[in-house]
N, C-alpha and C positions, 0 to 999 in steps of 0.2 A: 503493502500503501504507501506505502512512505517513500519507493522506488518511483514513482507516477502523480509523485506532491514535486513544483520547483516553487525554487527561494521566491518568493515578491522580494522585493528589488524597489515600490515605487509603492504611495498612498495612493487612493485617493480621497482629499476631502471637500465630504459632504456639502461644507456647514450648512446654514440658510437654505428649504426648501422652501424661497420664497422666488415671487414673478425677477423676471431682469430689472422692472423701476420699481419696485421697491427696493430690490436690491441696492441697487445708486443714493436709490433714497439716502437706506441705513447705512452705506460706505459713506457718503457726504454727511453723511451724522455722527456716528464714529468718528473716525477722519477730527469731528470740530471736539468732540469726548476725549480723542489724544489727545491736542492739542492742549487741550486745558489742564491733562495730568504733569505733563511736558510742561508747560509756561508756572501751574501750579504748583507743584514738585522743587520744581527749579527755584522760584520766590523765594521759598524755604531754603532752598541747597544757600540763596543767594543771603541773606535776611540773615542765617544763622555765624554765615562767614564774614558775615560784614559788619554788624553792630559786638561788641563784646561782651555785650551787657549777658548778649542770648549763651556767650563760652558757659557752661553751667551742661552740670549730665544732664540733664533732663533734652535739650536739644541737642545735644550731642547723640544721644538714642535716638529721638524725631530728623536730625542729621542719617542720619542711618535708614529709621523706614519711612524718607523720600528717598532713599538714593533705591532700597528696595521696593521697591512702588514704579517708583522709572522702572528698573530692569523688569518688571512681574509683567507688568504693560509692554513694555519692549519688546517682550517679546514671542507674546502672543497676537500683539493686534496688527501689525503690518502684514502680518500671513496672513487672515478672517479677512483686511480690510482689499488688499493683491486679489482671493479669491474671492470678494463680493466680483469684480471689478471681469475678472479674469474669466473661459471658457475652462483653460484647464487646469484644476482648481487641487494640484497631483500635488506633491514632497515626496524629497528621498529618504527612502531611508534611513543612513544617516543621519543628516537631518530634521527626521519628523523623531528622530531616538535622545536626541544635541538639546529638543526640544521640550521633552517631556523629564530630565534631566532637571535643566534649565525653571521649571515649574516649578518640579515637586524642588527642586533647593532653597527658590524664592517662596515659598510656599510655605517653609519648615521656617524658613530664618526668618521670615514675617511675626511671625506665631511669639519664635520668641525674645525676637525684641518689643513686644507689646510688653510681654509676661519682663524685659529688664525696668521699665517703663513704670507698671507697677508697683517694681517691687522700688524705684527708683521715689517716684511718691510718695509708699509704704515710711519710706528710712523721712524721707521732707517732711511729712507730720507731723507722724507717732514719734520720730525723736530728731526732735533742729540739731539738739546741741552739739549730738555725734555725729552730723548730715556728711561730712564738710570731711571727719574718720573715713566713716564708712563711706561714702562715694565718692575716695578718691581718682584722680584721673588713672592711675591702674588699672583700681579697679571696675572705673566703668571698658577699661580700655582688652583689660581680661571676656569682661564678661560680651564687649561688645562680641569679640575677635571669635567668644566659647558660639554663640548664636550661628554668624554663619559657618563657619568648620561643622557644626551638629549639624544644621540645614543641608550641605550638602553631605555629608555622609551616608545621610538618612537616603536623599536622592538617592545615592550610586550604588546603596545597598536593592533600592526601584530596581536599577536600570538595571541592575548585572542578571538580576533575578528573569530582564523583559528577555534581556538575552542572550538567554541559556535556551524558552523556546522555539523553536518552528513555530514560522509564520511564512504560510502554503499555497495562502488565501484562501475569504475572499481578503479583495486589497482593498474594498470603503470604507471608510471609518467617517462613524457618525456626528462628525465634530468639524464645529470649525477650526479649531488645532489638535497637536495630541495627547490627548489625553493620554491619560496615563487607566483605568477603563473604556476607556474606547477602543483604546489598543491591543487591552487584555482581552477583546472578545473576534480581535485573529487571529490569534495565536490554537495551534492545529495540535492542543497537546494541553495537557491535565492546570487551571490556572489558579487551582484552591492551596500551594502555596501560594503566588501572587497578591489569592489576599488575607491570604491572614496576617499577611504580611500587616497586607495595607492600612488594615480593623486592625492591630498593634499598633500600628504606627499610629493609628486614627487617635488611638488613644491617647497613647505616647505626646503626642506635637500638641493635640488639641484637649481632650476631655483633662488635663492632667496640667495645663496653661493655662486650663477658663480656671479649673479648682485654685487654684492658685490667684489668679488674679484676681479673683470674688473672695481671696479668705481677706486679703491685702485690702480689699474696697469694705468693706466688713468692716476691717479695726481704722482704715480712713477713716470709714465716717462715721463712727463714734472719739476718734478725737474733731473731726470737726468740730462737732457741735461740743462741749466740755468751749468749743475759743469764745474768750470773755468777748470780742472787736466781731461787728457784726460787718464789719469791712473784710477783715481775717478771713471770714466764713467766708462773706460770696467770692473773695477772691481764690482761696482755696479749692472749693464747690466751683466754680467759674475751670479751673485748669485738671479738675477729678474728671467732671464733668462732657468733659472733648476728647482725654483718652478715651472713657468708658463710650462715648458711640463711637468710635474707631474699635476699640472690643467684640461689644455688641455685633456692629456692622462684618466685619472680619469672617468668626468665630461662628456668629451664627450660619453662616449665608457655607461653612465647613463647615460644617457640620451633619446640616442639613445633606450636600452634596454627597457625606462621605461613609457617615452612618445612619442615616433613615434608610428605613428597610423601600428596598429599591420600588418596591411597586407603588410609592409614593410618589414617585417624579422619573416619569418617565423621560428618555431620548431626547423627545421638544425644550423640557423643562432644565435636563443637564445641561442643555446648552443654558438656558437663558441662565441660571445658578452659578456658573462658567463665566459666564459672560460680568455679571454684577462684580465677580471677584476679580475676574483677570480686567474690569475697565471703568469702571464705577468706584467701585472703594479706593482707587491708587488714585482718581479725580477726585471724589471728594473728604478723605483725608484731609488734603490741605487748605479746604474750606471751614473744614469744622475747625480743628488749628486757628484758619484765621479771622475766623467769627468770634466763636468761643473765647479767642486764646490775647490778656490786657497788653501781655509780654510782648506780642510777635505782629500786632498790628501798633504798638507802642514801636519796634526795632521798624518800623515799617513806613510810620513817620517823620523815625530821624533819616532812613535812608535818604528820603522824597526832598525832608529838609538842605539837606548835604548835597542832591545835586542840584534845587536851583540854588542855593548857596554859593553856587560854582560857573 
């Protein structure tokens, strides 16, 4: 039986099965969203680098989050935009596997960066006198490097397990990029080990970090309510609510995608969920932090004032 099977060298990305006119409209709309993603996260990175008041651990992690969001969107969206405009929607095997690896690596890294940001807020609010000691630049650097390394290693595990599988047809991926679950459906072998590893990784990288975030914010809320100053409570709530919005958007969509029963979200709904955390989340994150964070808005005003004075 294996002798009659031919190796697949490229895949066909089906994407969104819509009329050509609708696909053209979506390509323009998604291009605009992608431009906003690059612009918004680029502004966040620029403000953090230019304004010395933002050279703190909190904005150090926010800069890493912006880098992850830019990379995450850039890995998936350009190919999706090209496929919306082209009739030939193929992708070679090696670029497909690379796209899967980068997509998983950036997703895992973002989960861990969000946990580091919640830990930073926990230390800042619950242990303010020891903040500079606990969250030293050395510690922040180690936490950031660990997040990137763990995210990449977990993604490498998934890719190695995919590469052990034979792909002999069909070659149609019912998605707009090489999403891991859609790629596994094309394997000509038992994928139960892959499915188990994905579920275990989801527990480790989604439920585990989410529980840590919730525990941190439970203690943060208790500490905020004990702050005597109304202005202090308002500032603490403003900073923490921004982070909680980002956590809710990312973890919520990812958990529904990878841990909810499959019958609840057929393939078309999976595409929408993937689109949400591939494009919409990276676009919304800088808006949430800039609109709800007084320090970011203050930094933007100072940079604009410096430009006008020059």
